[in-house]
N, C-alpha and C positions, 0 to 999 in steps of 0.2 A: 393242670388247670385248677386253680384254687376255687373252692366252692363258696358261693355267697353266704352260706350258713356258717362259714368259718370266720365271719367278721368279728364276733365277740372275742374269739381266741386271738386273732391277729391284732385286735385293738389292745388286749392285755399284753401281748408280746412287745408291741411298739412302746407302750407306756412303761413296761419294765426295763427295756433296753435304754430308754431315754429319760428315765425318771429324774435324774439329777439336773440336766439342763432345763427340763420342764419346770421343776420346782424352783430353780434359780430365776428363770424368766418371770414366773408368776410372782415370786417374792419381791423382785426388783420392781415389777410393775405396780404392786400394791403399795410399796413404799413411795414411789414417785407419785402415784395417784393421791395418796393421803397428803403428801407435802403440798402438792398443787391445790388440792381442795381446801386445805387449812389456810394456805396463802390467800385463796379467793375469799374466805370468810374474814380475813384480817384486813386486806387491802381496801375493802369496800367502805371502811369507816374512817372519817377524818375530814380535813379541809380538802378543797378542790374535789368535791364528791363526783362530779361528772367525769373528771379525768381518772379518778379511782375506779369508777364503774367500767370505763374502757379497759383498764387493766384486769378487772374481774372477768370480763368477757374473754379477754385474751387467755387467761388462765383456764377457763372452760375449754377453749380451743386446744390448749396444750394437754388437758386431761384426755380429750378424745384422741389426740395424736399419740399420746402415751399408750392408750388402749390399742391403737393400730400397730404401734411398734412391738408391743408385747405379743399380740396375736401373731404377727408375722414372725417374730423371733421363735415362738413356741413351735409353729409349724415348720420353720426352717431347720430347727434342731432335730426334727424327725426325718429329714431327707435322707440322711446316711443309712437309716435302717429300712428303707423302702426297697422292695424288689425292683420296682420300675427304675429307680435312680441307679441301682447297680447295673441294670441292663443297659441303661444309657451310657454309663461310664465304660462298660465293655465295648460299646460302639464308638468310643472316643469323644463323647459329648462332655465338655468341661462343665462342672458344676458352677452355679452362680454364687457369688459372695452374698452375705446378708444385706449389705447396703445396696447392692445392685438389685436384689429382690425387693427390698423395701421401696426403692425408688420406682420400680415397675408396678408394684401392687398399689401404691398410695392413691393415685387418681381414681381408679375403679373402686377401691375401698371406700373413699369419701362418698362416691355416688350411692353405693349400696347402703352405707351407714345412715346417710341422710334420707334415702328413699324409704327405708323401713322405720325411721324415727328412733333409732337406738340412742341418739343423743339425749332424748327425754329422760332416760334413766340417769345419765350423768348429771344433768341439771337438777333432777330431783335429789340426788345424793348431796350435791352442794347445798341445796336449800335446807335439807334436814340437818346437815352438819352445822350450818349457820344458826339454825334455831337452837340446836343443842349447845353450841359453843357460847352463844350470847343469850342464854335463857334468862339469866338474872337481869340483864339489861332490858329485855323485853317486858318481863313482869314488873320491874320497877317503873318503867315508863307507863305501863297500863295502870299501876296503882296510883300514880300522881297525875294521871290524865294527860300525859305528854305524848307527842308523836314519836313513833319508833320506826327505824329503818331496818330492823332485824328481819332477815329473810327476803329482802327486796333488792339484793345486790344484782340480780339478773333481770330485773323488771323496771328499775327506776331510771335507766338510761334515757335521757331526753331524746325525743324522736328526731330532732334536728342533728344532734351529735351522731345518732344512730345512722341517719341518712348519709352524713358526710363520710363516716367510716365505711359504710356500705359501698359508696362510690369508689373509695380508695382500694378496698379489697377486691372490688369487681375488676378494676384495671389490672391489678396484680394477678388475679385469676386468669384473665384473658392472656396476659403476657406469658405466664408460666405454661399455660395450656398450649400456646403456639410453640414454645421452646420444646415442650415434651413431644409434640407432633413432629417436629423437625429432628428429634433425637439428639439435641445438642446438650453438652455439659452433663454434670452429675447433680443429683439431688433436686433437679427441677420437678420431678414427679412428686417428691415429698413436699416441696414448696407449693406446688399446684394444689395438693390436698389441703395444706394449711390454709391457703387462700380461699378454697372452696368452703371449708368449715367456718372461717372467720367471716366470709361474706354472708352466710346464712345467719350466724349468731349476731353479728353487728346490725344486720338489717332487720332483725326480728321485731324490735320495738317500733321502728318506723313503719314496717309492714302492718303490724297490729293497729297502730294509730290510724293509718290511712284506711285499713279495712273496716275499722269501727265507724269512721266517718261515712264511708261508702255504704255500709250496711244500714246505718241509721237513715241515710237519704233514701235508700232503696225501699226500706220498710214503710216509709211514709207514702209511697206511691200507691194509688188505688188498685192498679192492676196486680201488683204483688200481694196486697192485702186480700183481694178477692180470690186470687189463685191459692193462697194459703188456706183460706176458708173452704174453698172447693175441695182441696186435697184432704183436709181434715174430715169433711163430711163423707168423701169417697172411701176413706179408710174405715169409717164406721159402718158403711153399708156393704163393704166387700166381705163375703163369707170367709171365715177361717183366717182373716188377715192377721189378727193378733197372735193366733197360735203359730202360724207359719213364720211371722216375723220374730216371735219369741224364740222359736226353735232354731232359726238361723242365727239369731244373736247369741244363743248358747253354744252352737257348734263352731261358729267362725273363729272365735279366739282360740279354741282348742286346735283347730286346723292350722292356724298361724303358728302356734307354739310347737306343734308336733310335726308339721310338714314344711311350712314355708321358712321358718327360722333355720332349721338344719340345712335346708338347701341353700340359704343365703351364705352361711358360713362354709358350706362345701364349695361354693363359688369362690370364696376367698382362698380356700385351700388350693383349689385348682390354679388360681392366680400365682400362688407361691410356688407350686410344683411345675408350672409352665404349660398347662394344657387348658385353655379357656377361650371362649368366644362370646361376645355380646352382640354379634351381628345377626340381623333377622334372616339373611340369606343362609347362614349356617344352620339355623333352626329348621327352615323349610326346604332345605336342599333335597332334591329328588322327589318332591311332592308337587301337586298341582298349584300350590300356593306360590311356588317359585316364579311362575309366570306373572303373578301380581306384583312381586318385587321388581321384576324386570320392567314392567310397565311404569311402576312408580319412579324407578331410577332414570327412565328415559323421558319422564314427563318434564314439564316446565319447572324452573327453579322455584317459582312462587308456589306451585302445587306441593313440591317437596317440603319447602319450609313450613307451609300451612299444616301439612300432615305431621311433621315433626313437632310443631307447636301443640297440636291437639293431643297427640299420643305420647309426648315426651315423658310425662310422669309415669304412665302405665308401662312404657318400655323400660325405663330405668329400674322399675321395681320388679317386673315379672320376666322380662326377656332373658337376663342372665340366669335366673332360676330355671327357666324352661330349657336353656342350653345345658345347664348342669344336669337337669333331670334326663335330658336326651342322652348325655354321655354315660350316665349311670345305667339307663335302660338298655344301652348297647350291650351291657353285661348281664342283662336279665332283670326283670322286675323284682325278684326276691331280694336282690342286693339293696334296692331302694327301701323296700319294706323293712329289712333288717336294720338299716341305718336309722330309720325313724323310730323303730322299736327300741333300739339300743340307746338312742339319744333321750327318749322319754324315760327309760329305765334309769339312766344316769341321773337325770334331774330329780325324779321322784325318789330314787334310792338314796341319794345324798341328803335329801330333806329328812327322810325317816332315820337315816344314820345319825344326823345331827341331833334329832329329837331323842334318840336312844342314848346318845352320849350325854346329853343334858340330864336325863333321868338317872344315868349311871353315876354322874358326879353328885347329883342331889341339888334340889332347888335352893334350900336354905333361905337366906334373906334376899329379897328381890333386888336391893341395891347392889349386892355383890356381883350380879351378872352384868353390871355396867363395866366391870373389869374382866370378868370371866367370859363374857359373851364374845368379844372380838377374837380371842385366840381360837375358840371353837369354830366360829364362822370362817376364820382364815383357813383352818385345816380343811373344812368342808369345801370351801371354794377352790383351794389348791388341788385337791383330789378330783373334784368334779371337772375343773377346767382342764387338767392334764388328761383325764379320760376322754373328754369331749374332743380335744385336739387330736389325740391318738385315734379316735373313732373316725374323724374326718380324713386323716392320713391313711388309715386302713381302708376306708371306702374307696378312696382314689386309687390306692395301690392295687386292690383286688380288681377294680374296673380296668385299670391300665394293663395289668398283667394278663387278664383274660382277653382283652382286645389284642395285645401283642401276640399271644399264643394262637389266637384265631386268625392271624395274618393281617389285621387292621389296627396297627398301633395308634394310640392317641398322639397326634402330632401337635406341636406348638402352633398356635394360631397367631 
């Protein structure tokens, strides 16, 4: 029976055994990511600007899909070193190929990625590269008082074009989702994820334009204005409101980084390794809340659709994480605590290690680090990413092994 406190050693064992494929996957992903981002900063300028901006948004979609492929590849490369996978092989279970795993993981990965807003970091990286790559064009336009499009490749898409692309990708999303549900063909899951990302990205400008018009109309209504004034006055009169709200605002981002984010990626790892559920019934099975699920499923279709509409965003974000937490807790709370502690240690330790390496090399001239900085960041990112993926695999492996040895193996859902 492996101990939850052996998680750091098991993580290092997995990372050491699979160091080469992890490094190759990460390197290939960084290369593809840079090529796509560089292409996004180039294609946005020239004639037929709106058509070019459609291509820029498509490249952003490919950047996210590349991140999904690399994450799945790194986790898949760890399968052969897991105790649970060897136990399954001993029972005659045939291992999945990478493309089969990718096709199965893709739709759920898209929901989780969008639910937690990880695509914002990808868009921010493209924006920063655009500013850096076209810095002189931007400063020259500012010097001569001319209009500049630098840094606006993801925001200048006309809302009518955005709406049209949104409709097309929505049709594709629904089509591929039905094909995935029927289990037909190959790569439909991957195409469904691509359509999901493209639908959100292409529809962003149209959604923002409509939301701005709606918010401007709503803010002019007397009821809304009076409500906002009443709420402002109530906040001033409530005792300790500022201190409580400030403390919550300080703690919540730390909770997201230290607890929610590791659980999100653990959910992706469980998808890759084959033990995962996002069903409400699985979470509340054996509790009094299961009766509520029975009543909801036996209710009128309109009631079920209304409930899904109201709680959809909350369930997409938190239900998979709650199921992952439930599966980890089946092996004891210390395993979950160790996972969060190790994840924070990897993140903080890698930052301090990069800072120490920079001091060891020497600062010198500041402009030199334009060339020296990327290799150092690449090494830190590769080691940090490899350890993080190994940590997820080790957490799942210990949980699955403990469940198997206790007579309740984690079954595929």
